[in-house]
C-alpha positions as CSV (number, residue, x, y, z in Angstrom):
1,M,19.7,-8.8,13.5
2,T,19.7,-6.7,10.3
3,E,17.6,-3.5,10.7
4,P,14.7,-3.2,8.2
5,W,16.2,-0.4,6.2
6,H,13.6,-0.8,3.5
7,G,11.0,0.6,5.9
8,M,12.8,3.9,6.4
9,S,12.2,7.2,4.7
10,I,14.9,9.0,2.8
11,S,15.3,11.6,5.5
12,R,15.9,8.9,8.1
13,L,18.2,6.7,6.1
14,A,20.4,9.3,4.4
15,P,22.2,10.4,7.6
16,R,22.9,6.8,8.5
17,L,24.4,6.2,5.0
18,A,26.5,9.4,5.4
19,R,27.8,8.2,8.8
20,R,28.6,4.8,7.3
21,E,26.3,3.0,9.8
22,V,25.0,1.0,6.8
23,S,26.2,0.7,3.2
24,P,24.2,1.4,0.0
25,V,25.1,-2.2,-1.0
26,E,23.4,-3.6,2.1
27,V,20.3,-1.5,1.7
28,T,19.9,-2.3,-2.0
29,A,20.5,-6.0,-1.5
30,Q,17.8,-6.0,1.3
31,L,15.3,-4.2,-1.0
32,L,16.0,-6.5,-4.0
33,Q,15.4,-9.5,-1.8
34,R,12.1,-8.1,-0.5
35,I,11.0,-7.3,-4.0
36,R,11.8,-10.9,-5.2
37,E,9.9,-12.3,-2.2
38,R,6.9,-10.0,-2.0
39,D,6.2,-8.3,-5.4
40,G,4.5,-11.4,-6.8
41,E,1.6,-10.5,-4.6
42,L,1.4,-6.9,-5.9
43,H,3.0,-6.7,-9.4
44,A,4.3,-3.2,-8.7
45,Y,7.4,-3.8,-10.9
46,L,7.5,-4.5,-14.6
47,L,11.3,-4.8,-14.6
48,L,13.8,-5.4,-11.8
49,D,17.4,-4.4,-12.6
50,E,19.3,-6.3,-10.0
51,A,22.7,-6.2,-11.6
52,G,22.4,-2.5,-12.5
53,A,21.1,-1.6,-9.0
54,M,24.0,-3.4,-7.2
55,A,26.6,-1.8,-9.5
56,Q,25.1,1.6,-8.7
57,A,25.1,0.7,-5.0
58,R,28.8,-0.1,-5.1
59,E,29.5,3.2,-6.9
60,A,27.4,5.1,-4.3
61,E,29.4,3.4,-1.5
62,A,32.6,4.6,-3.1
63,R,31.3,8.1,-3.4
64,L,30.3,8.2,0.2
65,G,33.7,6.9,1.2
66,R,35.3,9.8,-0.7
67,G,33.0,12.2,1.1
68,E,31.4,13.2,-2.2
69,G,27.8,12.1,-1.5
70,S,24.6,14.1,-1.5
71,L,21.4,13.4,0.5
72,L,20.2,11.0,-2.3
73,T,23.5,9.1,-2.6
74,G,22.8,5.4,-2.0
75,I,19.0,5.9,-1.8
76,P,17.2,3.1,-3.8
77,L,14.3,4.5,-5.9
78,A,11.8,3.1,-8.5
79,L,10.8,4.8,-11.8
80,K,7.5,4.7,-13.5
81,D,8.0,2.9,-16.8
82,V,7.1,6.0,-18.8
83,M,10.5,7.6,-18.3
84,V,13.3,6.5,-20.7
85,T,16.3,4.9,-19.1
86,R,19.6,4.4,-21.0
87,G,20.1,0.7,-21.8
88,L,17.1,-0.4,-19.7
89,R,13.8,-1.4,-21.3
90,T,11.0,1.2,-21.3
91,T,7.6,-0.1,-22.2
92,C,4.9,2.3,-20.9
93,A,3.2,-0.9,-20.0
94,S,2.3,-1.4,-23.6
95,K,2.9,-4.3,-26.0
96,I,3.8,-1.8,-28.7
97,L,6.9,-0.9,-26.8
98,G,7.5,-4.3,-25.3
99,N,11.1,-4.5,-26.4
100,F,12.1,-0.8,-26.6
101,V,15.5,0.0,-25.1
102,P,16.3,3.7,-25.0
103,T,19.7,5.1,-25.8
104,C,19.5,8.0,-23.3
105,D,18.1,8.9,-19.9
106,A,15.2,11.3,-19.2
107,T,16.5,14.5,-17.6
108,V,15.0,13.6,-14.2
109,V,16.8,10.2,-14.4
110,A,20.1,11.8,-15.3
111,R,19.8,14.3,-12.5
112,L,19.1,11.5,-10.0
113,R,22.0,9.5,-11.3
114,R,24.3,12.5,-10.7
115,A,23.0,12.8,-7.2
116,G,24.0,9.1,-6.6
117,A,20.5,7.6,-6.4
118,I,20.1,3.9,-7.2
119,F,17.4,2.6,-9.6
120,L,15.8,-0.7,-8.6
121,G,13.7,-1.0,-11.7
122,K,10.6,0.2,-13.6
123,T,7.1,0.2,-12.1
124,N,3.8,-0.9,-13.5
125,M,1.3,1.6,-14.8
126,D,-1.8,2.1,-17.0
127,E,-0.7,1.7,-20.6
128,F,0.7,5.0,-21.8
129,A,-0.5,6.5,-18.5
130,M,-4.2,6.2,-19.7
131,G,-6.2,5.1,-16.7
132,S,-7.0,5.5,-13.0
133,S,-6.5,2.0,-11.6
134,T,-3.3,0.4,-13.2
135,E,-5.7,-2.2,-14.7
136,N,-4.9,-1.1,-18.2
137,S,-1.4,-2.4,-18.2
138,A,-0.6,-4.9,-21.0
139,F,1.3,-6.9,-18.4
140,G,-1.4,-7.3,-15.8
141,P,-2.7,-5.1,-13.0
142,T,-1.0,-3.9,-9.8
143,R,-2.8,-4.6,-6.5
144,N,-3.2,-2.3,-3.5
145,P,-1.0,-3.3,-0.6
146,W,-3.7,-2.4,1.9
147,N,-6.1,-4.9,0.4
148,R,-5.0,-6.9,-2.6
149,E,-8.6,-7.2,-3.9
150,Y,-8.5,-3.4,-4.6
151,V,-6.8,-1.2,-7.1
152,P,-3.8,1.0,-6.2
153,G,-5.1,3.9,-8.4
154,G,-3.5,5.0,-11.5
155,S,-1.8,5.6,-13.8
156,S,1.2,5.6,-11.4
157,G,-0.2,2.7,-9.4
158,G,3.0,0.6,-9.5
159,S,5.0,3.5,-8.2
160,A,2.6,4.2,-5.3
161,A,2.2,0.6,-4.4
162,A,5.9,0.0,-4.3
163,V,6.4,3.0,-1.9
164,A,3.5,1.9,0.3
165,A,4.8,-1.7,0.5
166,D,8.4,-0.7,1.3
167,L,9.6,-2.1,-2.1
168,C,11.6,1.1,-2.6
169,L,12.3,4.2,-0.5
170,A,10.6,6.5,-3.0
171,S,9.6,6.6,-6.7
172,L,8.8,8.9,-9.5
173,G,5.5,9.1,-11.3
174,S,3.8,11.2,-13.9
175,D,0.6,13.2,-13.5
176,T,-1.6,14.1,-16.5
177,G,-4.9,14.3,-14.7
178,G,-4.1,13.1,-11.2
179,S,-1.9,10.1,-11.9
180,I,0.5,10.9,-9.0
181,R,-1.9,12.3,-6.5
182,Q,-4.8,9.7,-6.9
183,P,-2.6,6.5,-6.5
184,A,-0.7,8.2,-3.6
185,C,-4.1,8.8,-2.0
186,L,-5.4,5.3,-2.5
187,C,-2.1,3.7,-1.3
188,G,-1.7,6.0,1.8
189,V,1.5,7.8,0.7
190,V,2.6,11.3,-0.4
191,G,2.4,12.3,-4.0
192,L,3.3,15.7,-5.5
193,K,2.3,17.1,-8.9
194,P,4.6,20.1,-9.5
195,T,3.7,23.2,-11.5
196,Y,3.7,22.6,-15.2
197,G,7.2,23.5,-16.4
198,R,8.8,23.1,-13.0
199,V,10.2,19.7,-13.8
200,S,11.6,18.7,-17.2
201,R,9.5,16.4,-19.4
202,Y,12.5,15.5,-21.6
203,G,12.5,11.7,-21.8
204,L,8.9,11.4,-20.5
205,V,7.0,9.4,-23.1
206,A,4.2,11.8,-24.0
207,Y,0.5,11.2,-23.3
208,A,-0.9,14.8,-23.4
209,S,2.0,17.2,-23.7
210,S,0.2,20.3,-22.2
211,L,-0.8,18.4,-19.1
212,D,1.9,15.8,-18.3
213,Q,4.3,16.5,-15.4
214,I,6.8,14.3,-13.5
215,G,6.8,14.3,-9.7
216,P,7.8,12.3,-6.6
217,I,5.8,9.7,-4.6
218,T,7.3,9.2,-1.1
219,K,6.6,8.0,2.4
220,E,6.8,11.4,3.9
221,V,6.5,15.1,2.9
222,K,10.1,15.8,3.6
223,D,11.2,13.1,1.2
224,A,9.2,14.7,-1.6
225,A,10.9,18.1,-0.9
226,L,14.3,16.4,-1.0
227,L,13.5,14.8,-4.4
228,M,12.1,18.0,-5.8
229,A,15.3,19.8,-5.0
230,V,17.1,17.5,-7.4
231,I,14.6,17.0,-10.2
232,A,13.2,20.5,-10.5
233,G,14.8,23.3,-12.6
234,H,15.2,24.5,-16.1
235,D,16.2,22.1,-18.9
236,P,17.1,23.5,-22.3
237,Q,16.1,20.2,-23.8
238,D,12.4,20.8,-22.8
239,S,10.9,23.9,-24.5
240,T,8.1,24.0,-21.8
241,S,10.6,24.0,-18.9
242,V,10.5,27.3,-17.0
243,S,13.8,29.2,-16.4
244,Q,13.1,30.0,-12.7
245,A,15.4,29.4,-9.7
246,V,14.6,26.4,-7.6
247,P,14.1,27.3,-3.9
248,D,15.2,25.3,-0.9
249,Y,12.0,23.3,-0.5
250,A,13.2,21.8,2.8
251,A,13.5,25.3,4.3
252,A,9.7,25.6,4.3
253,L,9.3,22.6,6.5
254,G,8.6,23.2,10.1
255,Q,7.1,26.7,9.6
256,D,3.8,27.0,11.5
257,L,0.4,27.7,9.8
258,Q,-0.5,30.7,11.8
259,G,-2.5,33.1,9.6
260,L,-2.3,30.9,6.5
261,K,-5.5,31.2,4.5
262,I,-6.8,27.9,3.1
263,G,-9.7,27.9,0.8
264,V,-12.3,25.0,0.6
265,P,-14.1,24.9,-2.8
266,R,-17.8,24.4,-2.2
267,E,-18.1,22.7,-5.6
268,Y,-16.0,19.8,-4.4
269,F,-18.4,18.8,-1.6
270,G,-21.7,17.3,-2.8
271,P,-23.3,14.3,-4.6
272,G,-20.8,11.6,-5.5
273,L,-18.4,12.3,-2.6
274,D,-18.1,9.3,-0.3
275,P,-19.3,10.2,3.3
276,E,-16.2,8.7,4.8
277,V,-14.0,10.7,2.5
278,E,-15.8,13.9,3.3
279,A,-15.6,13.2,7.1
280,A,-11.8,12.6,6.8
281,I,-11.3,15.8,4.8
282,R,-13.5,17.9,7.3
283,S,-11.4,16.4,10.2
284,A,-8.2,17.3,8.4
285,L,-9.4,20.9,7.9
286,G,-10.2,21.0,11.6
287,T,-6.7,19.9,12.4
288,M,-5.2,22.6,10.1
289,G,-7.4,25.2,11.7
290,G,-6.2,24.1,15.1
291,L,-2.6,24.7,13.8
292,G,-3.4,28.3,13.1
293,A,-4.6,28.2,9.5
294,E,-7.7,30.3,8.6
295,I,-10.2,28.1,6.8
296,L,-12.6,29.9,4.4
297,E,-15.0,28.9,1.6
298,V,-14.1,29.7,-2.0
299,S,-15.7,28.9,-5.4
300,L,-14.4,27.2,-8.5
301,P,-17.6,27.7,-10.6
302,H,-16.5,25.9,-13.8
303,T,-15.6,22.6,-12.0
304,E,-18.6,20.9,-13.5
305,Y,-17.0,21.2,-17.0
306,A,-13.6,20.0,-15.9
307,V,-14.0,16.3,-16.8
308,A,-15.4,17.0,-20.3
309,T,-12.8,19.6,-20.9
310,Y,-9.9,17.4,-19.7
311,Y,-11.0,14.4,-21.9
312,M,-11.3,16.7,-25.0
313,V,-7.8,18.1,-24.5
314,A,-6.1,14.9,-23.3
315,V,-7.4,12.6,-26.0
316,A,-6.7,15.1,-28.8
317,E,-3.1,15.4,-27.7
318,A,-2.8,11.6,-27.2
319,S,-4.1,11.0,-30.7
320,S,-1.4,13.2,-32.1
321,N,1.4,12.0,-29.8
322,L,0.7,8.3,-30.4
323,A,0.7,8.6,-34.1
324,R,4.5,7.9,-34.0
325,Y,3.9,4.2,-33.1
326,D,3.5,2.8,-36.6
327,G,5.7,-0.3,-36.5
328,V,8.3,1.2,-38.8
329,K,10.9,3.0,-36.8
330,Y,10.9,1.0,-33.5
331,G,8.6,-1.1,-31.2
332,F,6.2,-3.8,-32.1
333,R,5.3,-4.5,-35.7
334,A,2.5,-6.6,-37.2
335,E,2.9,-7.3,-40.9
336,G,0.2,-6.5,-43.5
337,R,-0.2,-6.8,-47.2
338,N,0.6,-3.1,-47.7
339,L,1.7,-0.1,-45.6
340,L,-1.8,0.9,-44.5
341,E,-2.6,-2.6,-43.4
342,T,0.7,-2.8,-41.5
343,Y,-0.2,0.4,-39.7
344,L,-3.6,-1.0,-38.9
345,N,-2.4,-4.4,-37.7
346,T,0.4,-2.9,-35.6
347,R,-1.8,-0.5,-33.8
348,T,-4.7,-2.9,-33.3
349,E,-2.5,-5.6,-31.9
350,G,0.0,-3.3,-30.1
351,F,-2.4,-1.0,-28.3
352,G,-4.8,-2.0,-25.5
353,A,-8.5,-1.2,-25.6
354,E,-8.4,2.0,-23.5
355,V,-5.5,3.5,-25.6
356,R,-7.3,2.7,-28.8
357,R,-10.5,4.3,-27.4
358,R,-8.7,7.5,-26.6
359,I,-6.8,7.6,-29.9
360,I,-10.1,7.2,-31.8
361,L,-11.9,9.9,-29.7
362,G,-8.9,12.3,-30.2
363,A,-8.8,11.7,-33.9
364,Y,-12.6,12.5,-34.1
365,I,-12.2,15.6,-32.0
366,L,-9.4,16.9,-34.3
367,S,-11.1,16.0,-37.5
368,A,-12.3,18.5,-40.1
369,G,-15.6,20.0,-39.1
370,Y,-15.4,19.1,-35.4
371,Y,-12.2,20.9,-34.3
372,D,-13.9,24.2,-33.4
373,A,-16.9,22.5,-31.8
374,Y,-14.7,20.3,-29.5
375,Y,-11.0,21.0,-29.1
376,K,-11.2,24.8,-29.6
377,K,-14.2,25.0,-27.2
378,A,-12.3,22.9,-24.7
379,T,-9.3,25.2,-24.7
380,Q,-11.7,28.1,-24.1
381,V,-13.3,26.4,-21.1
382,R,-9.8,25.4,-19.9
383,A,-9.0,29.2,-19.7
384,L,-12.1,29.7,-17.6
385,I,-11.0,26.9,-15.2
386,R,-7.6,28.5,-14.9
387,G,-9.3,31.9,-14.2
388,D,-11.3,30.2,-11.4
389,F,-8.1,29.3,-9.6
390,E,-6.6,32.7,-10.1
391,A,-9.6,34.3,-8.6
392,A,-9.6,31.9,-5.6
393,F,-6.0,32.4,-4.9
394,R,-6.6,36.1,-4.5
395,E,-8.6,35.2,-1.5
396,C,-6.4,32.4,-0.1
397,A,-2.9,31.0,-0.2
398,L,-3.8,27.3,-0.7
399,I,-6.9,25.3,-1.6
400,A,-7.7,22.1,0.4
401,C,-10.1,19.4,-1.0
402,P,-10.4,15.6,-1.6
403,V,-8.1,13.8,-3.9
404,S,-10.5,11.0,-4.9
405,P,-14.3,10.9,-4.4
406,T,-14.0,7.4,-2.9
407,P,-11.4,5.2,-1.3
408,A,-9.9,2.5,-3.5
409,F,-12.4,0.4,-5.4
410,R,-12.3,-3.3,-6.2
411,L,-10.3,-4.7,-9.1
412,G,-12.6,-4.9,-12.1
413,E,-15.4,-2.8,-10.5
414,K,-15.2,0.0,-13.1
415,L,-13.5,-1.6,-16.1
416,A,-16.8,-2.0,-18.0
417,D,-17.9,1.6,-17.4
418,P,-15.2,4.0,-18.8
419,L,-17.3,7.1,-17.8
420,T,-17.4,6.0,-14.1
421,M,-13.7,5.4,-14.2
422,Y,-13.1,8.8,-15.7
423,L,-15.0,10.4,-12.8
424,S,-12.4,9.0,-10.4
425,D,-10.3,12.0,-11.5
426,I,-12.9,14.7,-10.9
427,F,-11.0,16.4,-8.1
428,T,-7.5,16.2,-9.7
429,I,-7.9,17.1,-13.4
430,S,-8.5,20.8,-12.8
431,A,-5.0,21.3,-11.5
432,N,-3.5,19.9,-14.7
433,L,-5.8,22.0,-16.8
434,A,-4.7,25.1,-14.8
435,G,-1.0,24.0,-14.6
436,I,-0.9,24.5,-10.8
437,P,0.9,22.3,-8.2
438,G,-0.9,19.9,-5.9
439,I,0.0,17.3,-3.3
440,S,-1.8,14.3,-1.7
441,V,-1.0,13.6,1.9
442,P,-2.6,10.8,4.0
443,C,-5.5,12.1,6.2
444,G,-7.5,9.1,7.3
445,F,-8.9,5.6,6.6
446,S,-12.2,4.2,5.6
447,S,-14.2,1.7,7.7
448,Q,-12.6,-1.0,5.5
449,G,-9.1,0.2,6.4
450,L,-8.4,1.8,3.0
451,P,-6.4,5.1,3.0
452,I,-7.9,8.5,2.3
453,G,-5.9,11.5,1.1
454,L,-6.1,15.3,1.5
455,Q,-5.3,17.4,-1.5
456,L,-3.6,20.8,-1.2
457,L,-3.4,23.0,-4.3
458,G,-1.4,26.2,-4.7
459,P,-0.7,28.9,-7.3
460,P,2.0,28.3,-9.9
461,F,5.4,27.6,-8.3
462,A,3.9,27.6,-4.8
463,E,5.4,24.2,-4.0
464,S,7.2,25.6,-0.9
465,E,3.8,26.7,0.6
466,I,2.3,23.4,-0.2
467,F,5.2,21.6,1.5
468,R,4.8,23.9,4.5
469,A,1.2,23.1,5.0
470,A,1.4,19.4,4.2
471,Y,4.3,18.9,6.5
472,A,2.6,20.7,9.4
473,F,-0.5,18.5,8.9
474,E,1.6,15.4,8.7
475,Q,3.5,16.1,11.9
476,A,0.3,16.8,13.7
477,T,-1.1,13.3,12.7
478,D,0.1,9.8,12.5
479,F,-1.6,8.6,9.3
480,H,1.8,8.5,7.4
481,C,3.2,6.3,10.1
482,R,0.8,3.4,9.5
483,K,1.9,0.5,7.3
484,P,-0.3,-1.8,5.2
485,P,-0.8,-5.3,6.4
486,F,1.5,-6.6,3.7
């Protein structure tokens, strides 16, 4: 009987591939068959590249045969459809890019190719990464594999659902305000947002350039560390990429938590936090305390301004970035009687309602007479939020808190109320504003059987410390071992 390789983590499968106990071709074929049979229930993928994946699998098998492989050689991955892929359609889940085929790879894609990874296809997402539920996709929503009446989170919902449902071994997402950590939380997997500038954004289709960051979504913490070792590092093609050596992230795994100071922000526990989420987080803190960590209370006093600040900065940058989609150079085009009408028709028909809403808000914020009152003020508050974290990290090494105020919500539940939807990101957006790293790791389940995640935040470039703490907690619990009834 063929072993279910699709259910394995990278760290478990890679040694078997290296020992030639199984071939990349066999693993890839098994995953492609599973996607064909099961993804109709989830809609995690927008594009399945069967021919390309099998060709890459054969190449990986040849590399392993020559003894040239790395830990990622022959590992089948999925990519959020916001990273450009040479010769493979990249849509950002938008009608306006429905037929866009890039001529180059994003830097992270190129690095994974060189490592021998296999790309199964492109995953579903909220259009242009604008959303918290993957319901804003122009091609239909993704469903949560734990309960298909619920959302998987967003905007990287397709990537998180694919990992949770064993439709890939791991995936890449992007995180502008929680878009890796929140869907990882709601789908019961691991999701890391690296420090801003730690991973190249070259080839990532921009939403908000000062906030966006690419990161891994995986089944286990160790897999995230293995992926980060490949995708992190300076890139001269990205002016925001930081020239700083990449540590051996895996070396931090297995270290105990004795004496590690973990701060708990008092502002993150109060009205709006689901009691079951709070109970799971408190229990997780107890576990970490039992592992030797010192748990103390800290304050992030400007948290109440984070949502407003984020949506000022993000929509302003989105309005500027999305101005390039005019129907002239590439992408969807709707004709008009003149150039202005062509622009208007193209954007009205090409963009979905949420993207149009954010572009209009951003244009208003940046307009004459309002710039100082809104965007400039938001950048000043952003500096205060960053200062809050700097002060807190003088007292502790890491911060522990919820990822999402609630477990996954039902499909359609918040679509008619954008403000309620925006508040889904209340515990994640501050990390993007401050540019710091954060991880979501499974820490419990609701009474309805829906996953709950623990968020660990660290100072800039403290990914190793985050991996250390997340791995210690993961190894002391079994939440990551549970599989959805899919």
